[in-house]
All heavy atoms as a GROMACS GRO file, in nm:
protein
  508
    1MET      N    1  12.542  26.714   8.642
    1MET     CA    2  12.522  26.590   8.713
    1MET      C    3  12.423  26.505   8.633
    1MET      O    4  12.311  26.548   8.606
    1MET     CB    5  12.468  26.618   8.853
    1MET     CG    6  12.457  26.496   8.937
    1MET     SD    7  12.440  26.529   9.113
    1MET     CE    8  12.601  26.591   9.152
    2THR      N    9  12.464  26.386   8.599
    2THR     CA   10  12.381  26.299   8.516
    2THR      C   11  12.311  26.193   8.601
    2THR      O   12  12.356  26.162   8.712
    2THR     CB   13  12.468  26.229   8.410
    2THR    OG1   14  12.559  26.143   8.478
    2THR    CG2   15  12.544  26.329   8.325
    3PRO      N   16  12.202  26.137   8.550
    3PRO     CA   17  12.135  26.029   8.623
    3PRO      C   18  12.226  25.908   8.645
    3PRO      O   19  12.216  25.840   8.747
    3PRO     CB   20  12.016  25.994   8.534
    3PRO     CG   21  11.991  26.114   8.451
    3PRO     CD   22  12.126  26.179   8.434
    4GLU      N   23  12.315  25.882   8.550
    4GLU     CA   24  12.407  25.769   8.566
    4GLU      C   25  12.501  25.789   8.683
    4GLU      O   26  12.535  25.696   8.755
    4GLU     CB   27  12.488  25.747   8.436
    4GLU     CG   28  12.406  25.694   8.321
    4GLU     CD   29  12.326  25.804   8.250
    4GLU    OE1   30  12.360  25.925   8.264
    4GLU    OE2   31  12.228  25.768   8.184
    5MET      N   32  12.545  25.914   8.702
    5MET     CA   33  12.634  25.944   8.813
    5MET      C   34  12.560  25.925   8.947
    5MET      O   35  12.614  25.866   9.040
    5MET     CB   36  12.688  26.086   8.804
    5MET     CG   37  12.790  26.118   8.912
    5MET     SD   38  12.839  26.291   8.926
    5MET     CE   39  12.876  26.339   8.763
    6LEU      N   40  12.437  25.974   8.953
    6LEU     CA   41  12.359  25.957   9.075
    6LEU      C   42  12.333  25.809   9.103
    6LEU      O   43  12.335  25.766   9.218
    6LEU     CB   44  12.227  26.033   9.065
    6LEU     CG   45  12.237  26.184   9.077
    6LEU    CD1   46  12.101  26.247   9.053
    6LEU    CD2   47  12.292  26.224   9.211
    7ASP      N   48  12.306  25.733   8.997
    7ASP     CA   49  12.282  25.590   9.013
    7ASP      C   50  12.409  25.518   9.060
    7ASP      O   51  12.402  25.426   9.142
    7ASP     CB   52  12.234  25.530   8.881
    7ASP     CG   53  12.184  25.389   8.899
    7ASP    OD1   54  12.122  25.361   9.003
    7ASP    OD2   55  12.207  25.307   8.808
    8SER      N   56  12.524  25.561   9.013
    8SER     CA   57  12.648  25.495   9.055
    8SER      C   58  12.683  25.524   9.201
    8SER      O   59  12.750  25.445   9.266
    8SER     CB   60  12.764  25.538   8.964
    8SER     OG   61  12.795  25.675   8.986
    9TRP      N   62  12.636  25.636   9.253
    9TRP     CA   63  12.659  25.669   9.394
    9TRP      C   64  12.567  25.592   9.487
    9TRP      O   65  12.590  25.588   9.608
    9TRP     CB   66  12.642  25.818   9.418
    9TRP     CG   67  12.750  25.904   9.360
    9TRP    CD1   68  12.869  25.864   9.310
    9TRP    CD2   69  12.745  26.046   9.345
    9TRP    NE1   70  12.941  25.970   9.266
    9TRP    CE2   71  12.867  26.085   9.287
    9TRP    CE3   72  12.652  26.141   9.376
    9TRP    CZ2   73  12.896  26.216   9.258
    9TRP    CZ3   74  12.681  26.272   9.348
    9TRP    CH2   75  12.802  26.310   9.289
   10LYS      N   76  12.457  25.537   9.433
   10LYS     CA   77  12.360  25.458   9.510
   10LYS      C   78  12.306  25.536   9.631
   10LYS      O   79  12.305  25.488   9.742
   10LYS     CB   80  12.420  25.326   9.555
   10LYS     CG   81  12.465  25.240   9.439
   10LYS     CD   82  12.531  25.114   9.486
   10LYS     CE   83  12.580  25.038   9.366
   10LYS     NZ   84  12.675  24.938   9.398
   11ILE      N   85  12.262  25.658   9.603
   11ILE     CA   86  12.215  25.746   9.710
   11ILE      C   87  12.086  25.694   9.773
   11ILE      O   88  12.074  25.688   9.895
   11ILE     CB   89  12.197  25.890   9.658
   11ILE    CG1   90  12.332  25.948   9.620
   11ILE    CG2   91  12.128  25.977   9.760
   11ILE    CD1   92  12.326  26.081   9.552
   12LEU      N   93  11.988  25.658   9.690
   12LEU     CA   94  11.859  25.615   9.743
   12LEU      C   95  11.870  25.489   9.831
   12LEU      O   96  11.816  25.488   9.942
   12LEU     CB   97  11.759  25.594   9.630
   12LEU     CG   98  11.616  25.564   9.673
   12LEU    CD1   99  11.561  25.678   9.757
   12LEU    CD2  100  11.528  25.541   9.552
   13PRO      N  101  11.940  25.383   9.787
   13PRO     CA  102  11.951  25.267   9.876
   13PRO      C  103  12.022  25.299  10.007
   13PRO      O  104  11.985  25.248  10.113
   13PRO     CB  105  12.032  25.165   9.794
   13PRO     CG  106  12.014  25.206   9.654
   13PRO     CD  107  11.995  25.354   9.655
   14ARG      N  108  12.121  25.386  10.002
   14ARG     CA  109  12.192  25.423  10.125
   14ARG      C  110  12.103  25.503  10.218
   14ARG      O  111  12.106  25.484  10.340
   14ARG     CB  112  12.318  25.500  10.090
   14ARG     CG  113  12.421  25.412  10.026
   14ARG     CD  114  12.544  25.485   9.986
   14ARG     NE  115  12.634  25.392   9.919
   14ARG     CZ  116  12.754  25.423   9.880
   14ARG    NH1  117  12.801  25.544   9.899
   14ARG    NH2  118  12.829  25.334   9.820
   15LEU      N  119  12.023  25.593  10.163
   15LEU     CA  120  11.929  25.668  10.247
   15LEU      C  121  11.823  25.577  10.308
   15LEU      O  122  11.785  25.595  10.425
   15LEU     CB  123  11.862  25.779  10.165
   15LEU     CG  124  11.948  25.899  10.130
   15LEU    CD1  125  11.873  25.994  10.038
   15LEU    CD2  126  11.994  25.971  10.255
   16MET      N  127  11.777  25.480  10.231
   16MET     CA  128  11.677  25.387  10.284
   16MET      C  129  11.736  25.301  10.396
   16MET      O  130  11.669  25.277  10.497
   16MET     CB  131  11.622  25.300  10.171
   16MET     CG  132  11.537  25.379  10.074
   16MET     SD  133  11.476  25.283   9.936
   16MET     CE  134  11.362  25.175  10.018
   17MET      N  135  11.858  25.254  10.380
   17MET     CA  136  11.922  25.176  10.487
   17MET      C  137  11.943  25.262  10.611
   17MET      O  138  11.924  25.215  10.724
   17MET     CB  139  12.056  25.118  10.441
   17MET     CG  140  12.044  24.994  10.357
   17MET     SD  141  11.958  24.858  10.440
   17MET     CE  142  12.066  24.824  10.575
   18LEU      N  143  11.979  25.387  10.592
   18LEU     CA  144  11.994  25.478  10.705
   18LEU      C  145  11.861  25.499  10.777
   18LEU      O  146  11.855  25.495  10.900
   18LEU     CB  147  12.050  25.613  10.657
   18LEU     CG  148  12.070  25.719  10.764
   18LEU    CD1  149  12.175  25.673  10.866
   18LEU    CD2  150  12.110  25.850  10.701
   19ALA      N  151  11.753  25.515  10.699
   19ALA     CA  152  11.620  25.534  10.759
   19ALA      C  153  11.577  25.411  10.838
   19ALA      O  154  11.524  25.423  10.949
   19ALA     CB  155  11.518  25.566  10.651
   20VAL      N  156  11.599  25.292  10.784
   20VAL     CA  157  11.561  25.169  10.853
   20VAL      C  158  11.644  25.151  10.979
   20VAL      O  159  11.594  25.110  11.084
   20VAL     CB  160  11.574  25.048  10.759
   20VAL    CG1  161  11.558  24.917  10.834
   20VAL    CG2  162  11.470  25.055  10.649
   21THR      N  163  11.771  25.184  10.974
   21THR     CA  164  11.858  25.173  11.090
   21THR      C  165  11.814  25.269  11.200
   21THR      O  166  11.807  25.231  11.319
   21THR     CB  167  12.004  25.201  11.051
   21THR    OG1  168  12.042  25.108  10.947
   21THR    CG2  169  12.097  25.185  11.168
   22ILE      N  170  11.782  25.392  11.164
   22ILE     CA  171  11.734  25.489  11.262
   22ILE      C  172  11.602  25.444  11.322
   22ILE      O  173  11.580  25.454  11.444
   22ILE     CB  174  11.723  25.629  11.198
   22ILE    CG1  175  11.862  25.684  11.168
   22ILE    CG2  176  11.645  25.726  11.287
   22ILE    CD1  177  11.864  25.809  11.084
   23MET      N  178  11.512  25.390  11.238
   23MET     CA  179  11.384  25.340  11.288
   23MET      C  180  11.405  25.228  11.390
   23MET      O  181  11.342  25.228  11.495
   23MET     CB  182  11.299  25.289  11.172
   23MET     CG  183  11.166  25.230  11.217
   23MET     SD  184  11.069  25.158  11.083
   23MET     CE  185  11.174  25.024  11.031
   24CYS      N  186  11.496  25.136  11.361
   24CYS     CA  187  11.522  25.026  11.454
   24CYS      C  188  11.581  25.078  11.585
   24CYS      O  189  11.545  25.029  11.693
   24CYS     CB  190  11.615  24.924  11.391
   24CYS     SG  191  11.531  24.822  11.272
   25PHE      N  192  11.667  25.177  11.576
   25PHE     CA  193  11.724  25.234  11.698
   25PHE      C  194  11.615  25.300  11.783
   25PHE      O  195  11.612  25.282  11.905
   25PHE     CB  196  11.832  25.336  11.662
   25PHE     CG  197  11.896  25.399  11.781
   25PHE    CD1  198  11.987  25.328  11.858
   25PHE    CD2  199  11.865  25.528  11.819
   25PHE    CE1  200  12.046  25.384  11.970
   25PHE    CE2  201  11.923  25.586  11.930
   25PHE     CZ  202  12.014  25.513  12.006
   26GLN      N  203  11.526  25.374  11.719
   26GLN     CA  204  11.419  25.440  11.793
   26GLN      C  205  11.322  25.340  11.853
   26GLN      O  206  11.275  25.358  11.966
   26GLN     CB  207  11.346  25.540  11.703
   26GLN     CG  208  11.430  25.661  11.672
   26GLN     CD  209  11.359  25.760  11.582
   26GLN    OE1  210  11.260  25.728  11.517
   26GLN    NE2  211  11.410  25.882  11.579
   27VAL      N  212  11.291  25.233  11.781
   27VAL     CA  213  11.203  25.130  11.835
   27VAL      C  214  11.269  25.061  11.954
   27VAL      O  215  11.204  25.030  12.053
   27VAL     CB  216  11.164  25.028  11.725
   27VAL    CG1  217  11.100  24.904  11.783
   27VAL    CG2  218  11.070  25.094  11.626
   28THR      N  219  11.400  25.039  11.945
   28THR     CA  220  11.471  24.979  12.057
   28THR      C  221  11.464  25.068  12.180
   28THR      O  222  11.437  25.020  12.292
   28THR     CB  223  11.619  24.955  12.020
   28THR    OG1  224  11.624  24.870  11.906
   28THR    CG2  225  11.695  24.891  12.134
   29GLN      N  226  11.486  25.197  12.162
   29GLN     CA  227  11.477  25.290  12.275
   29GLN      C  228  11.337  25.293  12.335
   29GLN      O  229  11.321  25.294  12.456
   29GLN     CB  230  11.519  25.431  12.230
   29GLN     CG  231  11.663  25.441  12.186
   29GLN     CD  232  11.759  25.408  12.298
   29GLN    OE1  233  11.744  25.454  12.410
   29GLN    NE2  234  11.857  25.327  12.268
   30TRP      N  235  11.236  25.293  12.248
   30TRP     CA  236  11.098  25.293  12.295
   30TRP      C  237  11.067  25.166  12.373
   30TRP      O  238  11.010  25.170  12.480
   30TRP     CB  239  11.004  25.307  12.174
   30TRP     CG  240  10.861  25.275  12.204
   30TRP    CD1  241  10.773  25.354  12.272
   30TRP    CD2  242  10.792  25.156  12.170
   30TRP    NE1  243  10.652  25.291  12.280
   30TRP    CE2  244  10.661  25.169  12.218
   30TRP    CE3  245  10.826  25.040  12.103
   30TRP    CZ2  246  10.565  25.070  12.201
   30TRP    CZ3  247  10.732  24.941  12.085
   30TRP    CH2  248  10.603  24.958  12.135
   31TYR      N  249  11.107  25.051  12.317
   31TYR     CA  250  11.076  24.923  12.380
   31TYR      C  251  11.146  24.908  12.515
   31TYR      O  252  11.089  24.857  12.611
   31TYR     CB  253  11.115  24.809  12.287
   31TYR     CG  254  11.070  24.673  12.336
   31TYR    CD1  255  10.938  24.634  12.324
   31TYR    CD2  256  11.160  24.585  12.395
   31TYR    CE1  257  10.896  24.510  12.369
   31TYR    CE2  258  11.119  24.462  12.440
   31TYR     CZ  259  10.987  24.425  12.426
   31TYR     OH  260  10.945  24.303  12.472
   32MET      N  261  11.269  24.954  12.522
   32MET     CA  262  11.345  24.943  12.647
   32MET      C  263  11.287  25.033  12.756
   32MET      O  264  11.306  25.006  12.875
   32MET     CB  265  11.491  24.978  12.624
   32MET     CG  266  11.559  24.890  12.523
   32MET     SD  267  11.625  24.740  12.588
   32MET     CE  268  11.762  24.797  12.678
   33SER      N  269  11.216  25.139  12.717
   33SER     CA  270  11.160  25.230  12.816
   33SER      C  271  11.024  25.186  12.868
   33SER      O  272  10.972  25.245  12.963
   33SER     CB  273  11.149  25.371  12.758
   33SER     OG  274  11.049  25.375  12.658
   34LEU      N  275  10.966  25.083  12.808
   34LEU     CA  276  10.835  25.035  12.853
   34LEU      C  277  10.848  24.963  12.987
   34LEU      O  278  10.937  24.881  13.006
   34LEU     CB  279  10.774  24.939  12.750
   34LEU     CG  280  10.738  24.997  12.615
   34LEU    CD1  281  10.694  24.887  12.521
   34LEU    CD2  282  10.628  25.101  12.630
   35PRO      N  283  10.757  24.992  13.081
   35PRO     CA  284  10.765  24.926  13.212
   35PRO      C  285  10.730  24.777  13.205
   35PRO      O  286  10.793  24.694  13.270
   35PRO     CB  287  10.665  25.002  13.299
   35PRO     CG  288  10.577  25.074  13.204
   35PRO     CD  289  10.651  25.092  13.076
   36SER      N  290  10.629  24.743  13.125
   36SER     CA  291  10.586  24.604  13.113
   36SER      C  292  10.534  24.580  12.971
   36SER      O  293  10.416  24.598  12.943
   36SER     CB  294  10.476  24.575  13.216
   36SER     OG  295  10.434  24.441  13.204
   37PRO      N  296  10.624  24.541  12.881
   37PRO     CA  297  10.583  24.526  12.740
   37PRO      C  298  10.479  24.416  12.723
   37PRO      O  299  10.485  24.312  12.787
   37PRO     CB  300  10.712  24.488  12.670
   37PRO     CG  301  10.822  24.515  12.763
   37PRO     CD  302  10.766  24.515  12.900
   38SER      N  303  10.384  24.441  12.634
   38SER     CA  304  10.281  24.342  12.604
   38SER      C  305  10.326  24.254  12.487
   38SER      O  306  10.428  24.282  12.422
   38SER     CB  307  10.150  24.412  12.571
   38SER     OG  308  10.162  24.480  12.448
   39ILE      N  309  10.247  24.153  12.458
   39ILE     CA  310  10.276  24.064  12.345
   39ILE      C  311  10.270  24.143  12.214
   39ILE      O  312  10.352  24.121  12.124
   39ILE     CB  313  10.175  23.947  12.342
   39ILE    CG1  314  10.186  23.863  12.468
   39ILE    CG2  315  10.190  23.864  12.217
   39ILE    CD1  316  10.317  23.789  12.481
   40GLU      N  317  10.175  24.233  12.203
   40GLU     CA  318  10.162  24.313  12.081
   40GLU      C  319  10.283  24.402  12.058
   40GLU      O  320  10.331  24.418  11.946
   40GLU     CB  321  10.034  24.399  12.086
   40GLU     CG  322   9.906  24.320  12.079
   40GLU     CD  323   9.862  24.265  12.213
   40GLU    OE1  324   9.925  24.295  12.317
   40GLU    OE2  325   9.763  24.190  12.214
   41GLN      N  326  10.334  24.463  12.166
   41GLN     CA  327  10.452  24.549  12.154
   41GLN      C  328  10.575  24.465  12.117
   41GLN      O  329  10.658  24.510  12.038
   41GLN     CB  330  10.473  24.625  12.284
   41GLN     CG  331  10.364  24.727  12.308
   41GLN     CD  332  10.360  24.777  12.451
   41GLN    OE1  333  10.398  24.706  12.544
   41GLN    NE2  334  10.311  24.899  12.469
   42SER      N  335  10.586  24.348  12.173
   42SER     CA  336  10.697  24.260  12.137
   42SER      C  337  10.688  24.216  11.992
   42SER      O  338  10.789  24.209  11.921
   42SER     CB  339  10.698  24.137  12.228
   42SER     OG  340  10.715  24.172  12.361
   43GLY      N  341  10.566  24.189  11.947
   43GLY     CA  342  10.546  24.152  11.807
   43GLY      C  343  10.582  24.265  11.712
   43GLY      O  344  10.640  24.242  11.606
   44PHE      N  345  10.549  24.388  11.751
   44PHE     CA  346  10.584  24.505  11.669
   44PHE      C  347  10.736  24.516  11.655
   44PHE      O  348  10.788  24.537  11.546
   44PHE     CB  349  10.526  24.631  11.731
   44PHE     CG  350  10.568  24.758  11.661
   44PHE    CD1  351  10.522  24.786  11.534
   44PHE    CD2  352  10.653  24.848  11.723
   44PHE    CE1  353  10.561  24.903  11.469
   44PHE    CE2  354  10.692  24.964  11.659
   44PHE     CZ  355  10.646  24.991  11.532
   45CYS      N  356  10.807  24.500  11.766
   45CYS     CA  357  10.954  24.505  11.762
   45CYS      C  358  11.009  24.394  11.674
   45CYS      O  359  11.104  24.415  11.598
   45CYS     CB  360  11.011  24.496  11.902
   45CYS     SG  361  10.983  24.643  11.998
   46SER      N  362  10.951  24.278  11.682
   46SER     CA  363  10.995  24.166  11.601
   46SER      C  364  10.978  24.196  11.452
   46SER      O  365  11.067  24.166  11.371
   46SER     CB  366  10.916  24.041  11.638
   46SER     OG  367  10.951  23.933  11.557
   47VAL      N  368  10.867  24.257  11.415
   47VAL     CA  369  10.844  24.292  11.275
   47VAL      C  370  10.944  24.398  11.228
   47VAL      O  371  10.998  24.388  11.118
   47VAL     CB  372  10.698  24.341  11.255
   47VAL    CG1  373  10.679  24.406  11.119
   47VAL    CG2  374  10.601  24.226  11.273
   48VAL      N  375  10.971  24.497  11.311
   48VAL     CA  376  11.065  24.602  11.274
   48VAL      C  377  11.205  24.545  11.254
   48VAL      O  378  11.274  24.577  11.156
   48VAL     CB  379  11.065  24.716  11.379
   48VAL    CG1  380  11.180  24.812  11.356
   48VAL    CG2  381  10.934  24.790  11.375
   49PHE      N  382  11.247  24.457  11.342
   49PHE     CA  383  11.381  24.399  11.328
   49PHE      C  384  11.387  24.299  11.213
   49PHE      O  385  11.491  24.283  11.150
   49PHE     CB  386  11.427  24.338  11.459
   49PHE     CG  387  11.476  24.442  11.554
   49PHE    CD1  388  11.395  24.488  11.657
   49PHE    CD2  389  11.601  24.498  11.540
   49PHE    CE1  390  11.439  24.586  11.743
   49PHE    CE2  391  11.646  24.597  11.625
   49PHE     CZ  392  11.564  24.641  11.727
   50GLY      N  393  11.275  24.234  11.183
   50GLY     CA  394  11.270  24.149  11.064
   50GLY      C  395  11.286  24.232  10.939
   50GLY      O  396  11.351  24.190  10.842
   51CYS      N  397  11.227  24.351  10.940
   51CYS     CA  398  11.241  24.444  10.827
   51CYS      C  399  11.387  24.486  10.809
   51CYS      O  400  11.437  24.494  10.698
   51CYS     CB  401  11.151  24.565  10.851
   51CYS     SG  402  11.153  24.687  10.720
   52LEU      N  403  11.455  24.513  10.920
   52LEU     CA  404  11.596  24.550  10.912
   52LEU      C  405  11.678  24.435  10.856
   52LEU      O  406  11.764  24.454  10.770
   52LEU     CB  407  11.650  24.591  11.049
   52LEU     CG  408  11.800  24.620  11.054
   52LEU    CD1  409  11.834  24.747  10.976
   52LEU    CD2  410  11.848  24.632  11.196
   53SER      N  411  11.651  24.314  10.903
   53SER     CA  412  11.725  24.198  10.854
   53SER      C  413  11.703  24.175  10.705
   53SER      O  414  11.798  24.149  10.631
   53SER     CB  415  11.683  24.073  10.931
   53SER     OG  416  11.711  24.087  11.067
   54ALA      N  417  11.579  24.187  10.661
   54ALA     CA  418  11.549  24.169  10.519
   54ALA      C  419  11.614  24.279  10.435
   54ALA      O  420  11.669  24.251  10.328
   54ALA     CB  421  11.398  24.167  10.498
   55SER      N  422  11.609  24.401  10.483
   55SER     CA  423  11.671  24.512  10.409
   55SER      C  424  11.820  24.493  10.397
   55SER      O  425  11.880  24.516  10.292
   55SER     CB  426  11.641  24.645  10.479
   55SER     OG  427  11.506  24.670  10.484
   56PHE      N  428  11.882  24.447  10.505
   56PHE     CA  429  12.026  24.424  10.501
   56PHE      C  430  12.061  24.310  10.406
   56PHE      O  431  12.160  24.318  10.332
   56PHE     CB  432  12.078  24.395  10.642
   56PHE     CG  433  12.227  24.388  10.650
   56PHE    CD1  434  12.304  24.502  10.635
   56PHE    CD2  435  12.292  24.268  10.672
   56PHE    CE1  436  12.442  24.498  10.642
   56PHE    CE2  437  12.429  24.262  10.679
   56PHE     CZ  438  12.505  24.377  10.664
   57ALA      N  439  11.980  24.205  10.405
   57ALA     CA  440  12.004  24.092  10.314
   57ALA      C  441  11.992  24.137  10.168
   57ALA      O  442  12.073  24.098  10.083
   57ALA     CB  443  11.908  23.979  10.344
   58ILE      N  444  11.890  24.218  10.138
   58ILE     CA  445  11.874  24.268  10.002
   58ILE      C  446  11.989  24.359   9.965
   58ILE      O  447  12.042  24.354   9.854
   58ILE     CB  448  11.738  24.340   9.987
   58ILE    CG1  449  11.625  24.237   9.997
   58ILE    CG2  450  11.730  24.417   9.857
   58ILE    CD1  451  11.488  24.299  10.007
   59TRP      N  452  12.031  24.443  10.059
   59TRP     CA  453  12.144  24.534  10.035
   59TRP      C  454  12.270  24.454  10.001
   59TRP      O  455  12.339  24.484   9.906
   59TRP     CB  456  12.166  24.618  10.160
   59TRP     CG  457  12.290  24.702  10.158
   59TRP    CD1  458  12.415  24.666  10.200
   59TRP    CD2  459  12.302  24.836  10.112
   59TRP    NE1  460  12.502  24.771  10.185
   59TRP    CE2  461  12.436  24.876  10.131
   59TRP    CE3  462  12.212  24.926  10.060
   59TRP    CZ2  463  12.479  25.001  10.096
   59TRP    CZ3  464  12.258  25.052  10.026
   59TRP    CH2  465  12.390  25.089  10.043
   60MET      N  466  12.299  24.353  10.080
   60MET     CA  467  12.419  24.274  10.056
   60MET      C  468  12.408  24.192   9.929
   60MET      O  469  12.508  24.174   9.858
   60MET     CB  470  12.448  24.183  10.175
   60MET     CG  471  12.482  24.257  10.303
   60MET     SD  472  12.617  24.375  10.284
   60MET     CE  473  12.754  24.266  10.260
   61GLY      N  474  12.290  24.145   9.896
   61GLY     CA  475  12.270  24.072   9.771
   61GLY      C  476  12.286  24.161   9.649
   61GLY      O  477  12.333  24.118   9.546
   62GLY      N  478  12.247  24.286   9.661
   62GLY     CA  479  12.259  24.380   9.551
   62GLY      C  480  12.400  24.430   9.530
   62GLY      O  481  12.435  24.476   9.422
   63GLU      N  482  12.485  24.421   9.630
   63GLU     CA  483  12.623  24.468   9.618
   63GLU      C  484  12.709  24.374   9.535
   63GLU      O  485  12.814  24.411   9.488
   63GLU     CB  486  12.685  24.486   9.757
   63GLU     CG  487  12.628  24.601   9.836
   63GLU     CD  488  12.664  24.736   9.774
   63GLU    OE1  489  12.781  24.755   9.737
   63GLU    OE2  490  12.574  24.820   9.765
   64LYS      N  491  12.667  24.250   9.516
   64LYS     CA  492  12.746  24.153   9.440
   64LYS      C  493  12.747  24.184   9.291
   64LYS      O  494  12.834  24.139   9.220
   64LYS     CB  495  12.691  24.012   9.463
   64LYS     CG  496  12.709  23.964   9.604
   64LYS     CD  497  12.648  23.826   9.621
   64LYS     CE  498  12.658  23.783   9.765
   64LYS     NZ  499  12.591  23.655   9.787
   65LYS      N  500  12.649  24.259   9.245
   65LYS     CA  501  12.637  24.286   9.101
   65LYS      C  502  12.740  24.382   9.051
   65LYS      O  503  12.785  24.470   9.107
   65LYS     CB  504  12.497  24.339   9.070
   65LYS     CG  505  12.392  24.236   9.098
   65LYS     CD  506  12.256  24.294   9.068
   65LYS     CE  507  12.150  24.189   9.100
   65LYS     NZ  508  12.018  24.237   9.078
   0.00000   0.00000   0.00000
């Protein structure tokens, strides 16, 4: 197995997207279970979903190459 083969499979970017997706799912579950979310908790969710959006945009921009 060569480094070029591993690079062509794009394992690391796919694992990172999977990790960010799982993190967003877990944050969603946590936020939905809160009885009365505060402004800080809402801000945290906003940052996490902004991270998902940015990661997805970078992923799609990198696929054009």
